[in-house]
C-alpha positions as a printed Julia matrix, in Angstrom:
417×3 Matrix{Float64}:
  91.34  165.02  42.73
  90.95  164.03  46.4
  93.55  160.99  46.06
  96.18  163.01  44.13
  95.84  165.66  47.25
  96.26  163.04  49.28
  99.72  161.77  47.7
 101.26  165.07  47.53
 100.2   165.28  51.12
 102.23  162.07  51.93
 105.07  162.97  49.21
 105.65  166.32  51.22
 105.55  164.46  54.83
 107.76  161.11  53.8
 110.44  162.88  51.87
 112.22  163.87  55.18
 112.19  159.64  56.08
 114.83  159.35  52.78
 117.14  162.67  53.82
 117.39  161.62  57.55
 121.63  160.66  56.78
 122.3   163.92  55.05
 120.42  166.2   57.4
 121.89  164.35  60.41
 125.42  164.89  58.67
 124.82  169.31  57.95
 122.86  170.04  61.21
 124.93  167.52  63.7
 121.82  165.83  65.57
 120.88  162.57  66.87
 118.58  160.05  65.82
 115.99  161.17  68.34
 115.97  164.61  67.39
 115.42  163.59  63.68
 112.3   161.33  65.27
 110.73  165.05  66.46
 111.04  165.89  62.91
 109.54  163.11  61.63
 107.05  162.56  63.85
 106.07  164.48  67.15
 106.52  168.23  65.66
 104.72  167.35  63.02
 102.29  165.61  64.87
 101.69  168.21  67.37
 100.1   170.95  64.51
  98.68  168.34  63.05
  96.21  167.67  65.48
  96.24  171.42  66.87
  94.92  172.27  63.61
  92.5   169.24  62.64
  89.76  169.77  64.85
  89.21  173.59  64.23
  89.5   173.32  60.81
  86.5   170.09  60.66
  84.57  172.34  62.56
  84.76  174.7   59.38
  84.49  171.93  56.99
  80.84  170.36  58.72
  79.49  173.75  58.19
  81.14  174.95  54.88
  82.56  174.42  51.56
  84.89  171.3   52.25
  86.54  171.33  49.18
  87.7   175.11  50.15
  89.04  174.1   53.25
  91.0   171.76  51.7
  92.44  174.12  48.94
  93.58  176.46  51.87
  94.87  173.99  53.87
  97.05  172.1   51.07
  98.44  175.85  49.94
  99.88  176.15  53.36
 101.59  172.33  53.52
 102.82  173.04  50.25
 104.23  176.35  51.33
 105.91  174.89  54.37
 107.3   172.07  53.03
 109.1   174.39  50.29
 109.92  176.57  53.16
 112.07  173.69  55.05
 114.46  173.76  52.01
 115.32  176.99  53.31
 116.16  175.53  56.81
 119.31  176.96  58.2
 119.39  175.35  61.42
 117.31  172.6   63.29
 115.13  175.23  64.76
 114.12  176.19  61.79
 113.56  173.17  60.12
 111.58  172.26  63.16
 109.55  175.15  62.47
 109.06  174.71  58.53
 107.79  170.82  59.57
 105.38  171.97  62.12
 104.0   174.08  59.19
 103.65  171.49  57.02
 102.03  169.37  59.93
  99.49  172.36  60.19
  98.13  172.54  56.74
  98.18  168.88  56.59
  95.82  168.56  59.3
  92.51  169.68  57.44
  92.82  167.47  54.6
  91.58  163.85  55.46
  88.55  164.85  58.12
  87.06  167.11  55.11
  88.06  164.53  52.32
  86.1   161.49  53.74
  83.23  163.92  54.78
  82.72  164.73  50.93
  82.92  161.13  49.43
  80.91  160.09  52.24
  78.46  162.58  50.4
  79.59  161.73  46.98
  78.99  157.58  47.37
  76.86  155.65  48.8
  77.63  152.88  51.51
  77.51  150.14  49.32
  80.27  151.87  47.34
  81.9   153.87  49.84
  85.03  151.37  50.76
  86.13  151.27  47.37
  85.84  155.24  47.05
  88.04  155.28  50.43
  90.48  152.55  48.96
  91.18  154.88  46.12
  92.17  158.08  48.35
  93.74  155.7   51.02
  95.91  154.52  48.3
  97.42  158.1   48.16
  99.39  157.52  51.17
 101.08  154.79  49.09
 101.54  157.05  46.11
 102.82  160.44  47.95
 105.19  157.78  49.91
 106.64  155.93  47.07
 106.71  159.24  44.95
 108.29  160.6   47.39
 111.05  158.05  47.76
 111.74  158.18  44.01
 111.7   161.93  43.77
 113.46  162.46  46.33
 116.28  160.09  45.49
 116.43  161.12  42.14
 116.85  164.78  43.26
 119.25  163.97  46.07
 121.37  162.17  43.56
 121.17  164.78  41.21
 122.28  167.89  43.57
 124.73  165.63  45.43
 126.58  164.88  42.24
 126.61  168.57  41.36
 127.59  169.82  45.2
 125.72  172.12  46.49
 123.17  174.16  44.17
 123.15  178.05  44.05
 119.73  179.03  43.0
 118.1   182.52  41.98
 117.35  184.43  45.34
 117.89  181.86  47.76
 121.47  181.22  47.42
 124.0   177.95  47.78
 121.37  175.25  48.45
 122.72  171.99  50.26
 121.11  168.7   47.84
 118.4   168.24  50.89
 117.3   171.6   51.01
 116.95  171.08  46.62
 114.64  168.16  47.16
 112.3   170.18  49.72
 111.05  172.58  47.63
 110.8   170.56  44.65
 108.68  167.99  46.02
 106.73  171.17  48.13
 105.74  173.21  44.81
 103.44  170.89  42.78
 100.68  171.15  45.59
 100.74  175.0   45.35
  99.43  174.69  42.06
  97.32  171.77  43.08
  95.64  173.88  45.8
  94.62  176.05  42.52
  92.9   173.39  40.75
  90.92  171.96  43.01
  88.43  174.97  42.9
  87.42  172.68  39.89
  85.92  169.43  42.27
  82.79  170.27  42.9
  81.4   170.14  46.45
  78.37  167.58  46.74
  74.81  168.29  48.36
  75.14  166.83  52.16
  72.84  163.95  52.25
  70.89  164.95  55.57
  70.67  168.41  55.5
  72.14  171.84  55.01
  75.79  172.75  55.85
  75.21  175.24  58.27
  73.92  173.44  60.55
  75.76  173.83  63.77
  76.67  170.92  66.34
  77.89  171.83  69.32
  80.54  170.48  71.32
  77.74  168.8   73.89
  76.27  167.3   70.81
  78.94  165.57  69.57
  80.56  164.07  73.2
  76.83  162.69  73.57
  76.85  161.3   70.33
  80.49  159.69  70.49
  79.2   158.55  74.54
  76.65  156.6   73.19
  79.0   155.21  70.73
  82.29  155.29  72.85
  83.08  151.48  72.73
  82.95  150.94  68.89
  84.73  154.62  68.73
  87.23  153.59  71.27
  87.93  150.2   69.55
  88.33  151.77  66.1
  90.45  154.82  67.46
  92.92  151.99  69.33
  93.15  149.79  66.43
  94.22  152.95  63.42
  96.49  154.52  66.33
  98.48  151.19  66.81
  98.34  150.52  63.03
  99.54  153.79  61.83
 102.05  153.82  64.99
 104.05  150.87  63.17
 103.59  152.46  59.4
 105.17  155.48  60.92
 108.04  153.33  63.09
 109.24  151.51  59.97
 108.68  154.03  57.14
 110.82  156.66  58.86
 113.8   154.55  59.98
 113.23  152.08  56.69
 115.69  154.13  54.54
 118.45  154.57  57.12
 118.0   150.8   57.76
 118.97  150.23  54.1
 122.03  152.44  54.55
 123.36  151.55  57.94
 122.8   147.34  56.96
 123.5   147.32  53.66
 125.43  150.1   52.95
 123.16  151.37  49.88
 123.19  155.27  48.62
 120.59  157.7   48.9
 119.74  157.15  45.2
 119.74  153.08  45.4
 117.44  153.48  48.54
 114.99  155.76  47.03
 114.42  153.73  43.63
 113.85  150.32  45.47
 112.4   151.22  48.33
 110.12  153.64  46.66
 108.84  150.95  43.96
 107.9   148.9   46.46
 105.77  151.22  48.22
 104.27  152.61  44.89
 103.2   149.6   43.59
 102.35  147.39  46.19
 101.05  149.73  49.26
  98.71  150.94  46.34
  97.7   147.94  45.3
  96.54  146.88  48.59
  94.61  150.13  49.64
  92.78  149.29  46.59
  92.42  145.64  47.04
  90.87  146.52  50.4
  88.44  148.52  49.44
  87.11  146.22  46.37
  87.29  143.63  49.06
  84.99  145.07  51.71
  82.53  146.3   48.74
  82.56  142.73  48.18
  82.15  141.36  51.6
  79.15  143.82  51.94
  77.53  142.41  48.99
  77.62  138.92  50.53
  75.44  139.99  53.34
  78.3   140.72  56.04
  77.38  143.82  58.25
  80.81  144.01  59.62
  82.6   143.77  56.27
  84.85  146.6   56.83
  86.28  145.09  60.03
  86.43  142.04  58.58
  88.99  143.57  56.06
  90.75  145.37  58.29
  91.5   142.28  60.57
  92.16  140.22  57.48
  95.23  142.97  56.2
  96.67  143.46  59.9
  96.82  139.64  60.44
  98.6   138.93  57.0
 100.89  142.04  57.75
 102.69  140.78  60.99
 104.98  138.7   60.08
 106.2   140.23  57.03
 106.61  143.41  59.35
 108.58  141.13  62.27
 110.86  139.65  59.75
 111.76  142.29  56.97
 114.79  143.92  59.26
 116.24  140.27  59.98
 116.56  138.93  56.51
 119.85  138.01  55.23
 120.24  140.6   52.28
 118.82  143.32  50.54
 116.78  142.19  48.44
 114.88  139.54  50.45
 114.46  142.03  53.09
 112.94  144.3   49.68
 110.65  141.54  49.19
 109.01  141.31  52.54
 108.97  144.94  52.86
 106.89  144.75  49.63
 104.8   142.38  51.02
 104.21  144.45  54.2
 102.86  147.55  52.03
 100.31  145.32  50.53
  98.87  144.52  53.51
  99.67  147.52  55.58
  97.32  149.08  52.98
  94.78  146.54  53.25
  92.73  147.82  56.23
  92.49  151.56  55.7
  89.7   151.64  53.63
  87.45  149.67  55.69
  88.6   151.17  58.73
  87.29  155.21  57.14
  83.96  153.54  55.91
  83.19  152.29  59.37
  84.04  155.72  60.97
  81.26  157.06  58.3
  79.24  154.75  59.07
  78.98  154.9   62.66
  78.69  159.07  62.54
  75.56  161.35  61.06
  76.49  163.98  57.94
  76.23  167.08  60.33
  79.86  166.19  62.73
  81.55  163.53  60.15
  84.38  166.22  59.33
  84.85  166.34  63.48
  84.77  162.89  64.07
  86.88  161.89  61.46
  89.43  165.04  62.88
  89.42  163.46  66.12
  90.29  160.08  64.62
  93.14  161.48  63.03
  94.17  163.46  66.04
  93.85  160.06  67.69
  96.31  158.34  65.2
  98.34  160.9   64.72
  99.54  162.43  68.16
  99.53  158.5   69.47
 100.59  156.54  66.12
 102.09  159.15  64.11
 103.78  160.92  67.55
 105.27  158.17  69.32
 106.0   155.54  66.23
 109.1   157.29  64.84
 110.28  157.63  68.35
 109.55  154.6   69.67
 112.44  153.05  67.27
 114.77  155.67  68.48
 114.27  155.1   71.98
 115.09  151.33  71.43
 118.23  152.29  69.19
 119.57  154.89  71.07
 118.71  154.11  75.04
 118.25  150.33  75.06
 121.17  149.15  72.39
 123.14  152.2   72.37
 124.34  151.09  68.96
 123.22  152.56  65.61
 123.69  149.51  63.72
 120.89  147.67  65.97
 118.2   149.49  64.51
 116.77  146.57  62.73
 116.0   144.75  66.23
 114.27  147.96  66.84
 112.13  147.72  64.01
 111.04  144.31  64.58
 110.6   144.9   68.06
 108.32  147.42  66.96
 106.32  145.27  64.88
 105.58  143.2   67.46
 104.69  145.63  70.41
 102.03  147.1   68.1
 100.14  145.01  65.55
  98.93  142.02  67.51
  97.47  144.89  69.79
  95.35  146.67  66.82
  94.16  143.35  65.78
  92.88  142.94  69.07
  90.9   146.13  69.08
  89.43  145.18  65.72
  88.4   141.95  67.38
  86.78  144.27  70.08
  85.29  146.67  67.37
  83.21  143.61  65.91
  81.29  142.8   68.76
  79.75  146.25  69.16
  80.21  148.14  65.37
  76.87  146.12  64.04
  74.39  147.06  66.68
  76.08  151.0   66.57
  76.14  151.05  62.96
  72.6   149.88  62.85
  71.08  152.45  65.8
  72.78  155.29  63.34
  71.31  153.99  60.26
């Protein structure tokens, strides 16, 4: 159920990337303005909501927190379909971000109580696969909805009036989350392994713990932020890349790219989790970090070259491999975070991690590419070069952060155990 919720959250945040060109045409806005919708406006409210909601999750029912947050973000996604100008779409995207900010910290905390350490990476791999299931479904469903609505022109809906195809897509993908929010009450809240949920952790205690493990946390946060920066930079602009360079239409992009993300990204997330489990059984205390390093090292060449490929099918094959290895590190990095953190503050530390990787990675990734396209090259057709530069700037630095983390992780994790 948590993996399905994670999938829907990524459907709702990702569908916009497929709709870049029709939204630009209808609202008459630039690449940089679009990047604020895909990045900063969403991310700012995502992180503002994350920490206070995580404090509630550490003290009370994490399941209830997730259900309420899911109801909010799904409703606001549907509200994007009612936007009549850029400002109203910006506000609705901010509401989607605020709702989604409560999911990951509470879900990671729940899973750490459901599963022992030697099985946790595989569980988190399944949860993380929601990133790619959601992204893939957003592209497939969004592409099909836009294609159907485009063939019919503008669509008249009861009570809502005449809507453009991209508006219909937002309403369609937002609706399932409202249903799932109610079904989540069938999920059992697990007992906490290290004490009652009502224990209040002061900000001073939280900061003292963080400071004592700061080398490990800073390295882990940095690696995650840079990895997400690349992921959002490429994910936000790949549909536009296919449209501009190879002149594919929305349906073609949604089907081909969606299948690649859905199958290979999901496989990579699951493979990463089971690989970390296997390495731990072989006696490697830093199995989670080793797995993440392996994924990022294999990811770099595919990420740097896909945008420069000579035809769309070679590019798509490279994107598929890129998504497989991009999914590989997540389970290990999430599991490492839980190993470093005591139960009573897991959701809050996870929220700080989510804040960091989304504020830096999610907020800056799409804009990094747009700034190169708009202000360095000054040509929308140079988008492929901007994508390649983003990969070369972010992924080697992420790998260096993980190398630093391996030096500090084992001792910090043993101290926490």
